[in-house]
C-alpha positions as CSV (number, residue, x, y, z in Angstrom):
1,M,47.1,81.9,71.0
2,K,49.9,82.2,73.6
3,A,50.5,80.2,76.8
4,R,52.0,81.0,80.2
5,L,53.4,78.5,82.6
6,I,52.8,80.1,86.0
7,A,54.9,78.2,88.5
8,V,55.5,78.8,92.2
9,G,59.2,78.7,92.8
10,E,62.2,80.5,91.6
11,R,65.7,79.8,90.3
12,A,65.3,76.4,88.6
13,P,68.4,74.2,88.5
14,R,70.4,74.8,85.3
15,W,69.4,71.5,83.8
16,V,65.7,72.3,84.2
17,A,66.1,75.9,82.9
18,D,68.1,74.6,79.9
19,G,65.6,71.9,79.1
20,F,62.6,74.2,79.5
21,G,64.4,76.8,77.3
22,E,64.9,74.2,74.6
23,Y,61.2,73.2,74.4
24,Q,60.2,76.9,74.8
25,K,62.3,77.7,71.7
26,R,60.9,74.7,69.7
27,L,57.3,75.7,70.6
28,S,57.8,79.4,69.7
29,H,56.1,79.1,66.2
30,W,53.3,76.8,67.3
31,L,52.5,77.9,70.8
32,P,54.6,80.7,72.3
33,L,55.2,79.7,76.0
34,E,56.2,82.2,78.7
35,L,57.4,81.1,82.1
36,V,56.2,83.2,85.0
37,E,57.9,82.4,88.3
38,I,55.9,83.2,91.5
39,E,57.9,83.9,94.6
40,P,57.0,81.2,97.2
41,G,55.1,82.3,100.3
42,L,56.9,82.5,103.6
43,R,57.2,79.2,105.4
44,G,59.0,78.1,108.5
45,K,58.7,78.1,112.3
46,G,55.7,80.1,113.4
47,R,54.4,80.6,109.9
48,D,51.1,79.4,108.5
49,P,51.6,77.2,105.4
50,A,48.0,77.9,104.4
51,R,48.7,81.6,104.4
52,A,51.7,81.0,102.3
53,A,49.6,79.1,99.8
54,L,47.0,81.8,99.8
55,D,49.6,84.5,99.0
56,E,51.1,82.3,96.2
57,G,47.6,81.8,94.8
58,A,46.9,85.6,94.7
59,R,50.2,86.3,92.9
60,A,49.7,83.4,90.5
61,L,46.2,84.6,89.6
62,A,47.5,88.1,89.0
63,A,49.7,86.6,86.3
64,V,46.8,84.9,84.4
65,P,46.2,86.6,81.0
66,K,42.9,88.6,80.9
67,S,40.1,86.2,80.0
68,G,42.7,83.4,79.8
69,L,41.8,79.7,80.1
70,V,43.3,78.2,83.3
71,V,44.6,74.7,83.4
72,M,45.8,73.7,86.9
73,L,48.4,70.9,87.2
74,D,47.1,68.8,90.0
75,G,47.3,65.1,91.0
76,G,43.5,64.9,91.1
77,G,43.1,66.2,87.6
78,R,42.5,64.3,84.4
79,T,45.3,62.3,82.9
80,W,45.7,62.5,79.1
81,S,47.8,60.5,76.7
82,S,49.9,62.6,74.4
83,E,47.3,62.2,71.6
84,Q,44.5,63.3,74.0
85,L,46.6,66.3,75.1
86,A,46.9,67.2,71.4
87,E,43.1,67.0,71.1
88,R,42.7,69.3,74.1
89,L,45.2,71.7,72.6
90,E,43.3,71.8,69.4
91,H,40.1,72.4,71.4
92,W,41.7,75.2,73.4
93,R,42.9,76.8,70.2
94,G,39.3,76.8,69.0
95,Q,38.3,78.7,72.1
96,G,40.5,81.6,71.0
97,Q,41.8,82.3,74.4
98,D,45.3,82.4,75.8
99,L,46.3,79.6,78.1
100,A,47.6,79.6,81.7
101,F,49.1,76.4,83.1
102,M,49.4,76.6,86.9
103,I,51.9,74.8,89.1
104,G,51.3,75.3,92.8
105,G,53.6,75.3,95.7
106,P,54.4,72.7,98.4
107,E,50.9,72.7,99.8
108,G,49.3,72.6,96.3
109,H,46.9,75.2,94.9
110,A,45.0,77.7,97.1
111,A,41.2,77.6,97.0
112,Q,41.0,80.8,94.9
113,V,43.1,79.1,92.2
114,R,40.9,76.0,92.3
115,E,37.8,78.2,91.9
116,R,39.3,80.0,88.9
117,T,40.5,76.8,87.2
118,D,38.8,75.7,83.9
119,E,40.5,72.3,83.7
120,A,42.7,70.2,85.9
121,W,45.5,68.1,84.4
122,S,47.3,65.3,86.1
123,L,50.7,64.1,84.9
124,G,49.9,60.8,86.5
125,P,50.1,59.1,90.0
126,L,53.8,59.8,90.5
127,T,54.8,62.6,92.8
128,L,57.2,64.8,90.8
129,P,59.4,67.7,91.9
130,H,57.7,70.9,90.9
131,M,60.8,72.1,88.9
132,L,60.7,68.8,86.9
133,V,56.9,69.4,86.2
134,R,57.9,72.6,84.3
135,L,60.1,70.6,82.0
136,V,57.6,67.8,81.5
137,V,54.7,70.2,80.7
138,A,56.9,72.1,78.2
139,E,57.9,68.8,76.5
140,Q,54.3,67.5,76.4
141,L,53.0,70.8,75.0
142,Y,55.7,70.6,72.3
143,R,54.7,66.9,71.6
144,A,51.0,67.8,71.3
145,A,51.8,70.8,69.0
146,A,54.0,68.5,66.9
147,L,51.3,65.9,66.6
148,L,48.8,68.6,65.4
149,A,51.4,69.8,62.8
150,N,52.1,66.2,61.7
151,H,55.8,66.7,62.7
152,P,57.8,63.6,63.1
153,Y,58.9,64.3,66.7
154,H,56.2,62.1,68.2
155,R,57.0,59.1,66.0
156,A,59.7,57.6,68.1
């Protein structure tokens, strides 16, 4: 099983890219994780933000692996403890499908992404910068995989 983190936005700050890269490397033998950056839709004066979200959604869905399971990062999704996320990861592994984790743009996810979503995951009630969400998702996936492998990382 492989995973993709499909995220609207480009050119993460160096500290985000470095942190994401560290967890991506650590995950490589348990859950290979690929980052796919989606160019943001055009916004600004005279532009329709809903149209921008629609364009982002179409590009994001094009990056989903064929027959992949889609997990949308969304404030209205289910919150999981690290242990519960490990259980979900084990369940997803049992499905035998690749995973796609979706991070939307400033307006959130377009309707077509919501319709294609298999599960929605919330990182909690805080509003986080989308670039930081990349790093948190990678760390939490690593933590979940480490729990399943009985690796000492989680025992802090």
